[in-house]
ZALO-198251 format. One record per residue: residue in one letter; y, x, z of N, C-alpha, C, CB in turn. Coordinates in steps of 0.1 Angstrom, whole numbers, plus 5000, padded with zeros to 4 digits. Atoms other than C-alpha are relative to their C-alpha. Glycine has a CB too. Example, Ala and Ser with C-alpha at 12.3 -4.5 7.8 and 13.67 -1.06 7.14 Angstrom:
BEGIN
A498850095000495551235078501250095000500049905012;S498949915000498951375071501149925008500550044986;
! end
This chain:
BEGIN
X499049935002798037981478499550135000500849985008;X499949834996798438391474500650065002499850094995;X499549994987799738541497500050174998498949935014;X499749834999801138921495501150075011500550064985;X499349944989802039151522500550114998499350015010;X498949885004804939351519499650135009501749955005;X500449904987804839701537500849975011500350154996;X500050014983807139581567499549895003501350005007;X501250074996804239361567500749785004499150125019;X499950165007806438971554498950014995501249964989;X501750075012804038771533500949924995498449895007;X499550125010805538541505498749984989501750054991;X500550025005803938361485499950064985500149915004;X500049905017802738571444501049974993498749984988;X499450095009804938461422499650114986502049965005;X500449935015804138611388501849984990498349884988;X498549955006808038581377500950135006501149875002;X499049924999808838801398498850154993500849995018;X500749905013806439071383499849994988498950035002;X499849935014806839001350502150044999499349854984;X498749954999810439091358500350165004500749915011;X500149804996809739451371499850074989498750065010;X500749965011807339451342501150034988499049884998;X499349945009809639361313501650115001500149874994;X498749864998813039611331498850134998501150005022;X500849885001809239861329500650084988498449974997;X500549955009808639831293500949964988498849975000;X498949985008812239791281500450124992500849995008;X499849935016813039921243498350074998501650164999;X501549945000809140011245499749934992499150015012;X500750095008806639861216498849885015498950144987;X500650064990805039651242500549825000500450085015;X499850155001805039251234500549925014498549934995;X500150074985805638981261498949964995501149875007;X501150014998802338851250499650105010499550014990;X501249974994800939171260500750065013498950104991;X500149994989802739151295499849885007500850055004;X500850124989801438791304498550034999500149824994;X501249935001798238941293499950055012499850084990;X499749924988798639201322500249895015501650094995;X499850134992799838901344498949965004500649904994;X501150115000797138721338499050035004499649944988;X500749934998794638981342500150035017500150104991;X500350034992796039061373499749915013500250034998;X499950164999796138701385498349985002500949904983;X501150044996793038671381498650075007499949954991;X500449854996791538981396499849965014501250144997;X500350024984793038911431499749844999501650055011;X500850114998791738541428498749975000500349924995;X501149975000788638661421499550035009499750064994;X500149874993787938881451500849895010500850174993;X500050094989788438511473500649995010499249995004;X499050074994791238571491501749944999499950065007;X498950105000794138431505501450054997500049935013;X499049924999796038731510500250164996500249995012;X501049875009796239091490501750075004499249974975;X498549915001799239381498500150034989500250135006;X499649955018801639471474499850144993501549984996;X500349905005800239781474498950014988499650065011;X501150045005796939661460500749924985499249915011;X499650025016799039461430500350094991501049944999;X499849885003800239781427499150074988499850065011;X501349975005797639941419499749934983498949935013;X500350065011796339711394500650014995499849904999;X498649965005799639721375499750114988501050065013;X499949915005799540021372499150104991500450035006;X501049965008796140071357500149964986498849965005;X500750145012796339791330501550074991500049755007;X498949925010800139991320500050114996501250005004;X500249844996799240331322499249994986499050065018;X501050015013796440191289501349954990498549875002;X498750035013799739991272500650114996501449915005;X499549915002801840211275501250115006499949964993;X499849854989802640581293501349975008500350164991;X498949955000806140571290500849875013500650014982;X499950164991806440201310499650005014499149884994;X500449954989804240351333501050055013499350114994;X498849864985806340621348501349935002500850234991;X499250094988808940361349500049875012500749974995;X500550094981807040121372499450035006499449895004;X500249904987806340371394500850035007499650114999;
! end
């Protein structure tokens, strides 16, 4: 399993559903499809797993999401930030 290290030091298992919820909120009323969001999540998760680490800081996940979201929709990018 992949664990996320939070700012306060807590560790919890990576949950794609939690990320999906934040992205849906950021993309609300924007021309971003559910498939686009799912592709973004798959990209982030595969990038993290390719690094072959079992722990990753939440900030690293945020940076990966922000990079892809900026390309997808700049308004959603600002909302997510």
